[in-house]
C-alpha positions as CSV (number, residue, x, y, z in Angstrom):
1,M,-13.3,-9.6,1.5
2,S,-12.1,-11.7,4.5
3,E,-11.9,-10.2,7.9
4,L,-8.1,-10.6,7.8
5,N,-7.9,-8.6,4.6
6,R,-10.2,-5.9,5.9
7,Q,-8.2,-5.5,9.1
8,Q,-4.9,-5.4,7.1
9,V,-6.2,-2.7,4.8
10,E,-7.6,-0.6,7.7
11,T,-4.4,-1.0,9.7
12,N,-2.2,-0.2,6.8
13,F,-4.2,2.8,5.7
14,K,-4.2,4.3,9.2
15,S,-0.5,3.8,9.6
16,F,0.2,5.2,6.1
17,Q,-1.7,8.4,7.0
18,E,0.5,8.8,10.1
19,K,3.7,8.1,8.2
20,L,2.9,10.3,5.2
21,P,4.2,13.6,6.4
22,G,7.6,12.0,7.0
23,I,7.8,10.2,3.7
24,A,6.0,12.5,1.2
25,D,9.1,14.6,0.1
26,S,11.5,11.7,-0.3
27,H,9.1,9.1,-1.8
28,R,6.4,11.2,-3.6
29,G,5.0,9.3,-6.6
30,K,6.2,5.9,-5.4
31,F,4.0,3.0,-4.3
32,A,4.4,1.7,-0.7
33,L,4.0,-2.1,-0.2
34,M,2.5,-2.5,3.3
35,R,1.8,-5.2,5.8
36,D,0.9,-5.0,9.5
37,G,1.1,-1.2,9.5
38,E,4.7,-1.2,8.2
39,I,6.1,-0.1,4.9
40,I,8.0,-3.0,3.5
41,E,9.4,-1.3,0.4
42,Y,8.8,1.4,-2.2
43,F,8.3,0.8,-5.9
44,D,8.1,2.9,-9.0
45,T,4.9,1.3,-10.3
46,V,1.8,-0.2,-8.7
47,R,2.4,-3.3,-10.8
48,D,5.9,-3.8,-9.4
49,A,4.5,-3.4,-5.8
50,F,1.7,-5.8,-6.5
51,V,4.0,-8.5,-8.0
52,A,6.4,-8.1,-5.1
53,G,3.6,-8.4,-2.6
54,Q,2.4,-11.6,-4.3
55,R,5.9,-13.0,-4.2
56,I,6.8,-11.9,-0.6
57,F,3.4,-12.8,0.9
58,K,2.7,-15.9,-1.3
59,E,1.3,-17.9,1.7
60,D,-1.7,-15.7,2.3
61,Q,-1.5,-12.8,-0.2
62,V,-2.4,-10.3,2.5
63,F,-0.9,-6.9,1.9
64,S,-1.9,-3.5,0.6
65,I,-0.3,-0.8,-1.5
66,Q,-0.6,3.0,-1.1
67,E,0.6,5.7,-3.5
68,V,2.7,8.3,-1.8
69,I,0.7,11.5,-2.6
70,D,-0.2,14.5,-0.6
71,T,-3.7,13.2,0.3
72,P,-4.0,9.4,0.7
73,V,-7.0,7.7,-0.8
74,D,-8.7,4.9,1.0
75,L,-9.9,2.5,-1.7
76,G,-10.6,-0.3,0.8
77,F,-10.1,-3.8,-0.6
78,F,-8.9,-2.3,-3.9
79,S,-6.2,-0.1,-2.4
80,H,-3.6,-2.8,-3.4
81,A,-4.7,-2.9,-7.0
82,L,-6.0,0.4,-8.3
83,P,-3.6,3.3,-8.4
84,Q,-4.7,7.0,-8.2
85,R,-3.0,7.6,-11.6
86,Q,-2.4,5.7,-14.8
87,I,0.1,2.8,-14.6
């Protein structure tokens, strides 16, 4: 994993943990597409979030995805590709 990807995943995960209490009720079960510590958009499936991330960030493909659940899971590099539940 490149240093840029590693930093992006770490920044996004930390920011997601901070934002989670404010978004859990309204977005539970959705997938948050993230970049630079900001939630870009919510999606119903991890696949939809991943495809949008590839399209939006086509230049460098640097983004991550987190499922809005009560306890966030840090999957490191794979946080943008492997959901907590079945797709």
